[in-house]
N, C-alpha and C positions, 0 to 999 in steps of 0.2 A: 504494500500500500504506500503510495506516494503522498506526501503532504508538502505544501509549499509555504514559505514565509517570504515576505517582500519588505525590503528596506533599503535605504541608501547605504548603510553600513551594517554588516552582519559579522559577528564573531562566532567562530566554531571551535569546539573543544572535543578532542577525541584522542585515541591512542595511536592512530595511523592515518596518514593522508596519502592520496595518490599523487602522481606526478602531474603538475599543472598542464592543462591542455588549452591551446588557443582555439577558440570556436568563433564562428561568425554569428553575430547578433543581428540587430535590426540595421538594415541598409549597409553602410560602410563601417559601422562600429564593430569592434571586436571585444570579446570578453574572455575571461579565464574561468575554466571549470575545474574544480577540485572535489574529489570524493573524500569525506571524512568518515572513518570507521572507529567504533569504540563500543564499550559496554557500560553506559550508554553514550552515544554521540550526541552532543548538545549544540544547538545553534540559537543565538540570541540576537535580536535586532537592537543595535546600539543607537542608530539614528533612523527614525521612522521615515518612510517614503512619503513625499507630499507632492501635489501638483503645483507647478509654478504658473502664475497668471501672466 
């Protein structure tokens, strides 16, 4: 089961991380994808995402 959190800044805590992968995001932007594993693996939103006017 996948669950998603959204934020401008996210911190993850785990025992193991995967090698960072460069992925294509929207249009010309690029992003980095990392898998965090642990027992348990924890992700927290440090800075909430907001729409800019």
